[in-house]
C-alpha positions as CSV (number, residue, x, y, z in Angstrom):
1,M,-118.0,-58.7,166.8
2,N,-120.4,-59.3,164.0
3,F,-123.7,-57.7,162.8
4,F,-126.8,-59.0,164.6
5,D,-129.2,-61.1,162.6
6,F,-132.5,-59.5,163.7
7,T,-134.6,-62.3,162.2
8,T,-133.4,-64.6,165.0
9,I,-133.7,-62.4,168.1
10,T,-137.3,-63.0,168.8
11,S,-138.8,-64.8,171.8
12,N,-142.5,-65.9,171.7
13,G,-143.2,-63.3,169.1
14,T,-141.7,-60.5,171.2
15,F,-138.5,-58.5,170.7
16,S,-135.6,-59.9,172.6
17,T,-131.9,-58.9,172.4
18,P,-128.8,-58.8,174.6
19,A,-128.7,-56.0,177.1
20,E,-126.2,-53.2,176.7
21,N,-122.7,-54.1,177.8
22,E,-119.1,-53.3,177.2
23,N,-119.5,-54.2,173.5
24,I,-123.2,-53.3,172.7
25,E,-124.9,-49.9,172.6
26,Y,-128.5,-49.1,171.5
27,K,-129.5,-45.6,170.5
28,E,-132.7,-44.0,169.4
29,A,-132.3,-42.2,166.1
30,S,-135.1,-41.2,163.9
31,W,-133.7,-38.7,161.5
32,K,-130.3,-37.5,163.1
33,L,-127.5,-38.9,165.1
34,P,-127.8,-38.6,168.9
35,K,-125.3,-36.3,170.6
36,T,-123.7,-39.3,172.4
37,F,-123.1,-41.3,169.2
38,W,-119.5,-40.2,168.8
39,E,-118.7,-40.6,172.5
40,T,-119.6,-44.3,172.1
41,V,-117.5,-44.5,168.9
42,S,-114.5,-43.1,170.8
43,S,-115.0,-45.4,173.8
44,F,-115.4,-48.6,171.7
45,A,-112.3,-47.7,169.6
46,N,-110.2,-47.1,172.7
47,T,-111.1,-50.4,174.4
48,S,-112.3,-53.7,172.9
49,G,-114.6,-52.5,170.1
50,G,-118.3,-53.0,169.8
51,I,-121.5,-52.5,167.9
52,I,-123.8,-49.5,167.9
53,I,-127.4,-50.1,166.8
54,L,-129.5,-47.1,165.8
55,G,-133.3,-47.3,166.0
56,I,-133.8,-49.1,169.3
57,S,-134.7,-47.4,172.6
58,E,-134.3,-48.9,176.1
59,D,-136.5,-48.4,179.1
60,K,-133.8,-48.0,181.8
61,S,-136.3,-48.8,184.6
62,N,-136.9,-52.3,183.5
63,H,-134.3,-52.9,180.8
64,T,-136.8,-53.6,178.1
65,F,-136.3,-52.6,174.5
66,S,-138.6,-51.2,171.8
67,I,-138.1,-50.8,168.1
68,T,-138.3,-47.1,167.1
69,G,-136.6,-47.5,163.8
70,V,-134.7,-45.0,161.6
71,D,-136.9,-42.9,159.3
72,T,-134.1,-41.5,157.1
73,T,-131.5,-44.1,156.8
74,E,-129.6,-42.7,153.9
75,D,-129.4,-39.2,155.6
76,L,-128.1,-40.8,158.8
77,I,-125.5,-42.8,156.9
78,T,-124.4,-39.7,155.1
79,Q,-124.1,-37.9,158.4
80,I,-122.1,-40.7,159.9
81,F,-119.4,-40.6,157.1
82,N,-119.4,-36.8,157.0
83,D,-118.7,-36.6,160.7
84,N,-116.3,-39.6,160.6
85,N,-114.1,-37.6,158.2
86,N,-114.5,-34.3,160.2
87,P,-111.4,-33.8,162.5
88,S,-113.4,-31.5,164.8
89,C,-115.8,-34.3,165.4
90,L,-113.6,-37.4,165.4
91,S,-109.8,-37.2,165.7
92,R,-109.4,-39.5,162.7
93,P,-111.7,-41.6,160.5
94,I,-112.2,-45.1,161.7
95,I,-115.5,-46.3,160.2
96,Q,-115.4,-47.9,156.8
97,N,-118.2,-48.6,154.3
98,N,-118.5,-52.3,155.2
99,D,-118.8,-51.4,158.9
100,V,-122.3,-50.0,158.4
101,K,-125.4,-52.2,157.6
102,I,-129.1,-51.4,157.3
103,S,-131.4,-54.1,158.7
104,K,-135.1,-54.4,158.6
105,F,-137.1,-55.7,161.6
106,Q,-140.8,-55.4,162.3
107,N,-141.1,-53.3,159.2
108,K,-138.7,-50.7,160.5
109,N,-135.2,-49.8,159.5
110,I,-132.3,-50.3,161.9
111,I,-128.7,-49.2,161.3
112,Q,-125.8,-51.2,162.7
113,I,-122.3,-49.8,163.0
114,L,-119.3,-51.9,163.8
115,I,-116.5,-50.1,165.7
116,H,-113.2,-52.0,165.7
117,P,-110.7,-51.6,168.5
118,E,-107.8,-49.3,167.4
119,P,-104.2,-50.6,167.7
120,F,-102.7,-49.9,171.1
121,N,-100.2,-47.4,169.6
122,A,-103.0,-45.4,167.7
123,R,-105.1,-44.6,170.8
124,P,-106.8,-42.5,172.0
125,V,-109.4,-41.7,169.4
126,T,-111.1,-38.5,170.6
127,A,-114.7,-37.3,170.0
128,L,-115.3,-33.6,170.1
129,G,-111.8,-33.1,171.6
130,K,-112.3,-35.7,174.4
131,A,-111.2,-39.3,174.8
132,Y,-113.7,-41.9,176.1
133,I,-113.4,-45.4,177.4
134,R,-116.0,-48.1,177.7
135,T,-116.7,-49.5,181.2
136,G,-119.6,-51.8,181.7
137,D,-122.5,-50.4,179.7
138,G,-121.5,-46.8,179.6
139,D,-119.0,-44.3,178.1
140,R,-116.7,-42.5,180.5
141,I,-114.3,-39.6,179.9
142,A,-110.7,-40.8,180.2
143,T,-109.0,-39.8,183.4
144,Q,-105.6,-38.2,183.5
145,E,-104.1,-41.5,184.5
146,Q,-105.7,-43.2,181.4
147,L,-104.5,-40.4,179.1
148,K,-101.0,-40.9,180.5
149,Y,-101.3,-44.6,179.8
150,F,-102.4,-43.9,176.1
151,T,-99.3,-41.6,175.7
152,V,-96.9,-44.2,177.1
153,E,-98.4,-47.0,175.0
154,S,-98.0,-45.0,171.8
155,Q,-94.2,-45.3,172.2
156,G,-94.3,-49.1,171.7
157,E,-91.3,-50.5,173.6
158,I,-91.3,-48.7,177.0
159,D,-88.6,-50.2,179.1
160,T,-85.7,-49.3,176.9
161,H,-85.8,-45.7,178.1
162,L,-82.4,-44.6,179.4
163,L,-82.3,-43.4,183.0
164,P,-80.2,-40.4,184.2
165,S,-76.6,-40.9,184.9
166,T,-77.4,-40.7,188.6
167,Y,-78.6,-44.3,188.4
168,T,-75.5,-46.5,188.6
169,L,-74.4,-50.1,189.3
170,D,-74.9,-49.4,193.0
171,D,-78.7,-49.3,192.3
172,L,-78.6,-53.0,191.2
173,N,-78.8,-56.0,193.5
174,K,-75.5,-57.9,193.4
175,E,-77.0,-61.2,194.4
176,S,-79.5,-61.0,191.6
177,I,-76.7,-60.3,189.1
178,R,-74.7,-63.2,190.5
179,N,-77.6,-65.7,190.2
180,Y,-78.3,-64.5,186.7
181,R,-74.7,-64.9,185.6
182,Q,-74.7,-68.4,187.0
183,Q,-77.7,-69.3,184.8
184,I,-75.9,-67.8,181.8
185,I,-72.9,-70.0,182.6
186,E,-75.1,-73.1,183.1
187,K,-76.6,-72.5,179.6
188,G,-73.1,-72.4,178.2
189,I,-73.5,-68.9,176.9
190,I,-70.4,-67.6,178.6
191,N,-67.3,-69.5,179.9
192,P,-67.1,-69.9,183.7
193,S,-63.5,-68.5,183.4
194,N,-64.8,-65.3,181.8
195,Q,-63.1,-62.4,183.6
196,M,-65.7,-59.7,182.9
197,D,-66.7,-57.6,185.9
198,D,-70.3,-56.9,186.6
199,K,-70.4,-53.7,184.7
200,E,-68.9,-55.2,181.6
201,F,-71.3,-58.1,181.8
202,L,-74.3,-55.8,182.1
203,Y,-73.1,-53.8,179.2
204,S,-72.8,-57.0,177.1
205,I,-76.4,-58.0,177.8
206,G,-77.9,-54.5,177.2
207,V,-78.8,-53.6,180.8
208,F,-76.6,-50.5,180.3
209,R,-76.9,-48.9,176.9
210,K,-74.9,-46.2,175.1
211,D,-76.7,-42.8,174.8
212,R,-76.4,-42.3,171.0
213,L,-78.5,-39.1,171.0
214,S,-75.8,-37.1,172.8
215,N,-72.1,-36.6,172.1
216,S,-71.1,-38.1,175.4
217,N,-71.4,-41.7,174.4
218,Q,-72.0,-42.6,178.0
219,Y,-73.7,-45.8,179.1
220,H,-76.9,-45.4,181.0
221,L,-79.0,-47.9,182.9
222,T,-82.3,-48.8,181.2
223,D,-85.7,-48.9,182.8
224,G,-85.9,-52.6,182.1
225,G,-82.5,-53.3,183.6
226,L,-83.5,-51.4,186.8
227,L,-86.8,-53.4,187.1
228,F,-85.1,-56.7,186.4
229,F,-82.0,-56.4,188.7
230,G,-82.6,-53.3,190.8
231,N,-82.7,-52.8,194.6
232,Y,-86.3,-52.2,195.7
233,I,-85.7,-48.7,196.9
234,S,-84.0,-47.7,193.7
235,I,-86.8,-49.2,191.6
236,T,-89.4,-47.2,193.6
237,D,-87.4,-44.0,193.0
238,R,-88.3,-44.4,189.3
239,F,-91.5,-46.4,189.6
240,P,-93.2,-45.1,192.8
241,R,-96.1,-47.6,192.6
242,F,-94.0,-50.7,191.8
243,Q,-95.4,-53.7,193.5
244,L,-95.0,-57.5,193.0
245,D,-97.3,-59.7,195.1
246,Y,-97.9,-63.5,195.3
247,Q,-100.6,-64.8,197.7
248,K,-101.4,-68.4,198.4
249,Y,-104.7,-69.5,200.0
250,N,-105.8,-72.8,201.4
251,S,-109.3,-72.7,199.9
252,D,-111.1,-70.9,197.1
253,N,-113.1,-68.8,199.5
254,S,-110.4,-67.9,202.0
255,I,-109.7,-64.2,202.6
256,N,-106.5,-64.8,204.7
257,W,-103.4,-65.9,202.8
258,I,-101.2,-68.7,204.1
259,D,-98.0,-67.7,202.2
260,R,-97.0,-64.5,200.6
261,V,-94.1,-62.9,198.6
262,S,-94.5,-59.2,198.5
263,A,-92.0,-56.6,197.3
264,G,-90.7,-54.3,200.0
265,D,-92.0,-56.1,203.0
266,M,-89.6,-57.2,205.8
267,N,-89.1,-60.7,204.4
268,Y,-88.3,-59.5,200.9
269,P,-86.7,-56.0,201.2
270,N,-84.9,-56.1,197.9
271,L,-87.3,-57.9,195.6
272,N,-87.0,-57.2,191.8
273,V,-88.6,-58.8,188.8
274,Y,-85.9,-61.5,188.4
275,T,-85.9,-62.5,192.1
276,F,-89.7,-62.5,192.2
277,Y,-89.9,-64.8,189.2
278,R,-87.5,-67.3,190.8
279,L,-89.2,-67.3,194.1
280,V,-92.8,-67.5,192.8
281,L,-92.2,-70.1,190.1
282,S,-91.0,-72.6,192.7
283,K,-94.1,-71.9,194.8
284,L,-96.5,-72.3,191.8
285,E,-94.9,-75.6,190.9
286,A,-95.2,-76.9,194.5
287,S,-98.9,-76.1,194.6
288,I,-99.8,-78.1,191.5
289,P,-101.3,-81.5,192.5
290,D,-99.9,-84.5,190.7
291,P,-102.9,-86.9,190.5
292,F,-102.8,-90.1,188.5
293,I,-104.9,-89.2,185.5
294,Q,-105.2,-92.0,183.0
295,G,-105.5,-91.2,179.3
296,K,-107.7,-93.0,176.8
297,D,-104.8,-95.2,175.8
298,L,-104.3,-96.2,179.5
299,S,-101.1,-94.1,179.8
300,R,-100.5,-91.5,182.4
301,T,-101.4,-88.0,181.2
302,S,-99.0,-85.0,181.3
303,Y,-101.3,-83.0,183.6
304,H,-98.6,-82.0,186.1
305,Q,-96.0,-80.9,183.6
306,D,-98.6,-79.2,181.3
307,L,-99.9,-77.1,184.2
308,I,-96.3,-76.2,185.3
309,S,-95.7,-75.0,181.7
310,A,-98.9,-73.0,181.7
311,A,-98.2,-71.4,185.0
312,K,-94.7,-70.5,184.0
313,E,-95.9,-68.9,180.8
314,A,-98.6,-66.9,182.6
315,L,-96.0,-65.7,185.2
316,V,-93.5,-64.6,182.6
317,N,-96.3,-63.0,180.5
318,S,-97.5,-60.9,183.4
319,L,-93.9,-59.6,184.2
320,M,-93.0,-58.9,180.5
321,H,-96.2,-57.1,179.7
322,S,-96.7,-55.1,182.9
323,Y,-97.2,-51.3,182.7
324,Y,-95.0,-50.6,185.7
325,D,-96.0,-46.9,185.8
326,G,-99.6,-48.0,186.4
327,A,-101.8,-47.4,189.4
328,V,-101.7,-51.1,190.5
329,G,-99.1,-53.8,190.7
330,V,-98.5,-57.3,189.6
331,K,-100.6,-59.8,191.6
332,I,-100.4,-63.6,191.5
333,V,-103.2,-65.5,193.4
334,D,-102.7,-69.2,194.1
335,R,-105.9,-71.1,195.2
336,P,-106.6,-74.8,195.2
337,S,-108.7,-74.7,192.1
338,Y,-106.9,-72.0,190.0
339,F,-104.0,-69.6,189.5
340,E,-104.8,-66.0,188.7
341,F,-102.3,-63.6,187.2
342,T,-103.1,-59.9,187.1
343,N,-100.8,-57.3,185.7
344,P,-101.1,-53.5,185.0
345,G,-101.5,-52.9,181.3
346,T,-104.1,-54.1,178.9
347,M,-103.5,-56.8,176.4
348,R,-102.0,-55.4,173.2
349,V,-103.3,-58.2,171.0
350,S,-106.8,-59.8,170.8
351,K,-107.6,-62.7,173.1
352,E,-107.9,-65.0,170.1
353,S,-104.4,-64.0,168.8
354,F,-102.9,-64.5,172.3
355,L,-104.3,-68.0,172.7
356,R,-103.5,-69.1,169.2
357,G,-100.0,-67.5,169.2
358,Q,-100.7,-65.5,166.1
359,Y,-99.0,-62.3,167.1
360,S,-96.9,-60.9,169.9
361,S,-96.4,-57.3,171.0
362,I,-94.3,-57.1,174.1
363,R,-94.5,-54.1,176.3
364,N,-91.2,-54.5,178.0
365,T,-88.7,-55.8,175.4
366,E,-85.7,-55.3,177.6
367,I,-87.2,-57.6,180.3
368,A,-88.2,-60.1,177.7
369,S,-84.7,-60.2,176.3
370,L,-83.2,-60.8,179.7
371,F,-85.7,-63.7,180.2
372,R,-84.9,-65.2,176.8
373,R,-81.1,-65.1,177.4
374,V,-81.6,-67.8,180.1
375,G,-84.3,-69.8,178.2
376,I,-87.2,-68.6,180.4
377,S,-89.1,-67.0,177.5
378,E,-88.2,-69.1,174.5
379,T,-90.4,-68.2,171.6
380,A,-92.5,-65.1,170.8
381,A,-96.3,-65.7,171.2
382,S,-95.8,-69.2,172.6
383,G,-97.4,-68.5,176.0
384,G,-101.0,-68.4,175.0
385,P,-101.0,-71.7,173.1
386,R,-99.3,-73.5,176.0
387,I,-101.9,-72.2,178.4
388,L,-104.7,-73.3,176.1
389,N,-103.2,-76.7,175.4
390,A,-102.8,-77.4,179.1
391,A,-106.6,-77.0,179.5
392,L,-107.5,-78.8,176.3
393,Q,-105.3,-81.9,176.8
394,N,-106.3,-82.3,180.4
395,H,-110.0,-81.4,180.2
396,L,-109.6,-78.5,182.6
397,N,-111.9,-75.5,182.9
398,D,-111.3,-73.0,180.1
399,P,-108.6,-70.4,180.8
400,E,-110.2,-67.0,181.4
401,I,-108.9,-63.7,180.1
402,S,-110.5,-60.4,181.3
403,I,-109.4,-56.8,180.6
404,D,-110.4,-53.9,182.8
405,Y,-110.1,-50.7,180.8
406,N,-111.1,-48.6,183.8
407,I,-107.8,-49.3,185.6
408,N,-105.9,-50.8,182.6
409,T,-105.3,-54.3,183.9
410,T,-105.2,-57.8,182.4
411,R,-106.2,-60.9,184.3
412,I,-105.6,-64.5,183.3
413,R,-107.1,-67.3,185.3
414,I,-105.7,-70.9,184.8
415,W,-107.8,-73.7,186.3
416,K,-106.3,-76.7,188.0
417,I,-109.5,-78.6,188.0
418,S,-111.5,-80.5,185.4
419,S,-114.6,-79.1,183.8
420,Q,-116.1,-82.5,184.1
421,T,-116.0,-82.5,187.9
422,S,-115.8,-78.8,188.9
423,T,-119.5,-78.6,189.8
424,D,-119.1,-81.3,192.5
425,I,-116.3,-79.5,194.3
426,N,-117.1,-78.0,197.7
427,L,-120.7,-76.9,196.9
428,S,-123.2,-76.1,199.6
429,D,-126.9,-76.9,199.3
430,I,-127.8,-73.3,198.4
431,E,-125.0,-73.2,195.8
432,K,-126.3,-76.3,194.2
433,F,-129.8,-74.8,194.2
434,I,-128.6,-71.6,192.5
435,L,-126.9,-73.6,189.8
436,K,-130.0,-75.6,189.2
437,F,-132.1,-72.4,189.1
438,G,-129.6,-70.9,186.6
439,K,-130.1,-73.8,184.2
440,A,-133.8,-73.0,184.1
441,N,-133.3,-69.2,184.0
442,P,-130.8,-67.7,181.6
443,T,-130.4,-64.6,183.7
444,F,-131.5,-63.9,187.3
445,T,-131.2,-61.6,190.2
446,V,-130.8,-62.0,194.0
447,K,-134.5,-61.3,194.4
448,D,-135.4,-64.0,191.8
449,I,-133.6,-66.6,194.0
450,V,-135.0,-65.3,197.2
451,I,-138.7,-65.4,196.1
452,S,-138.4,-68.7,194.3
453,P,-140.9,-71.1,195.8
454,N,-138.3,-73.9,195.8
455,N,-135.8,-71.8,197.8
456,H,-135.6,-73.4,201.3
457,F,-132.0,-72.5,201.9
458,G,-131.7,-68.9,202.9
459,K,-132.7,-65.3,202.4
460,Q,-131.0,-62.3,200.8
461,T,-127.7,-62.4,202.8
462,A,-127.2,-66.1,202.4
463,V,-128.0,-65.9,198.7
464,R,-125.5,-63.1,198.1
465,N,-122.8,-65.0,199.9
466,A,-123.5,-68.1,197.9
467,L,-123.5,-66.1,194.6
468,N,-120.1,-64.5,195.5
469,S,-118.7,-68.0,196.3
470,L,-119.9,-69.3,192.9
471,I,-118.4,-66.4,191.1
472,K,-115.0,-67.1,192.8
473,K,-115.3,-70.8,191.7
474,G,-115.9,-69.6,188.1
475,L,-119.4,-71.2,187.9
476,I,-121.4,-68.1,187.4
477,S,-120.8,-64.5,186.2
478,S,-122.4,-61.2,187.1
479,Q,-123.0,-57.9,185.3
480,K,-124.3,-54.7,186.7
481,R,-127.4,-53.3,185.1
482,G,-128.5,-50.0,186.5
483,R,-128.5,-50.4,190.3
484,K,-128.7,-54.1,190.4
485,F,-126.6,-57.1,189.4
486,V,-127.8,-59.8,187.0
487,Y,-126.3,-63.3,187.2
488,K,-126.0,-66.2,184.7
489,L,-124.2,-69.5,184.5
490,R,-120.7,-69.2,183.2
491,N,-120.7,-70.3,179.6
492,K,-117.6,-71.1,177.6
493,N,-116.0,-67.9,176.3
494,E,-116.9,-67.1,172.7
495,Y,-113.3,-66.5,171.8
496,L,-112.2,-69.8,173.3
497,T,-114.9,-71.7,171.5
498,Q,-113.7,-70.1,168.2
499,V,-110.1,-70.9,169.0
500,K,-110.9,-74.6,169.8
501,H,-112.8,-74.8,166.5
502,L,-110.0,-73.4,164.5
503,K,-107.5,-75.7,166.3
504,H,-109.7,-78.7,165.4
505,L,-109.7,-77.6,161.7
506,E,-105.9,-77.2,161.7
507,D,-105.3,-80.5,163.5
508,N,-107.8,-82.7,161.6
509,I,-108.5,-81.0,158.2
510,L,-105.9,-78.4,157.2
511,K,-103.0,-80.9,157.6
């Protein structure tokens, strides 16, 4: 997030600026900070960061803005830093000198304050004793579930916790252990003639660990070991809301799945993380088309293998980074045009860092270690670049990453289709009209479409259905403003554009 350049946000001589959203907040402030200022500071710090702009008021009824200005800029800045360093106001100081800027617009002073997201293990930042999160265009007091999530996240590695001695080898699935041992043998890591029994084997790979904080020196099963190898009933004794779900659909708009792998149902009564991975990976690979795509040098492209690699990385990523104590489970959706991977737990690194492979912070290090032992997760921070490269090399739609701080989930969508042809796929006449309308109107509502003189395709219900279909196809996006939704054509993500630019510099200049 950067400061706004107010000299560029004019339209036909009138004031024009982005609406409030999850990263932008306007506040009217003439001579003192508004009461809600620190609530917004807390909410931005506890989510993805943002910018607060003082001296602008918004008419909520029609979402228009007016410049009110700040009369006493130096006094307000002094108040910001005094309160920033006051523990009774903010739990710890997070605003630095270079995070505050005075801008002049229409002969009035405006103050911009950048709020950077706090590291995952330093949250929550509280304001006046309460923690806030940012959802949509508003600040919300953190729920008990969200506060619990902050507490668990502060511990860093969360699946190395030792379970009580009542959890034993009997709580683990013998077939899963046998399949895993076979993979270890195939990798040449242990000799096929090795005579270790299952317990000794699990001790050797860290599924059971010695309790070094007591004098007993007993070995205890870890959370990660239970999740990876456990029987479903035993897993849910520790993680009551544990759920792994794969759903395959025969079209992008279908609501009824044609294939499903779901933990605990009659077909998969003993599903754990390891077995789910093995089952689902084969299904993802089978659903990737293998078209003949010719490269510029007239050779066959690596589309099929690239997409398999991307899907594998996203699947492993969702399982390694899941917050299994969360309110929702892992969900993998397989549609003709895309894969979608949703896991409980917000991304611990920025989207840019993930896609460029700059930094990795694994939530479940025990599960990651077990995957690495059999070559499933090979290199830290390699998943994002492989997902990005699959899209770049095959001209596919941009991978999409979205984080929901309200329920603490991360969603990654990987497209199977080309950005050059996606607008021609299964579009109805009304969908084509909406896309054409969107090119001429940067933002629009259902009513705008309905009353358009060129709309000969349907009224409100038909328009809403078409809009929902276009959202699922990734061609438009929506945002709630007040009581209504505003739509716009889906642009390339800002973070992805930046990543592509940096990658171009590295590949063509920095070498």
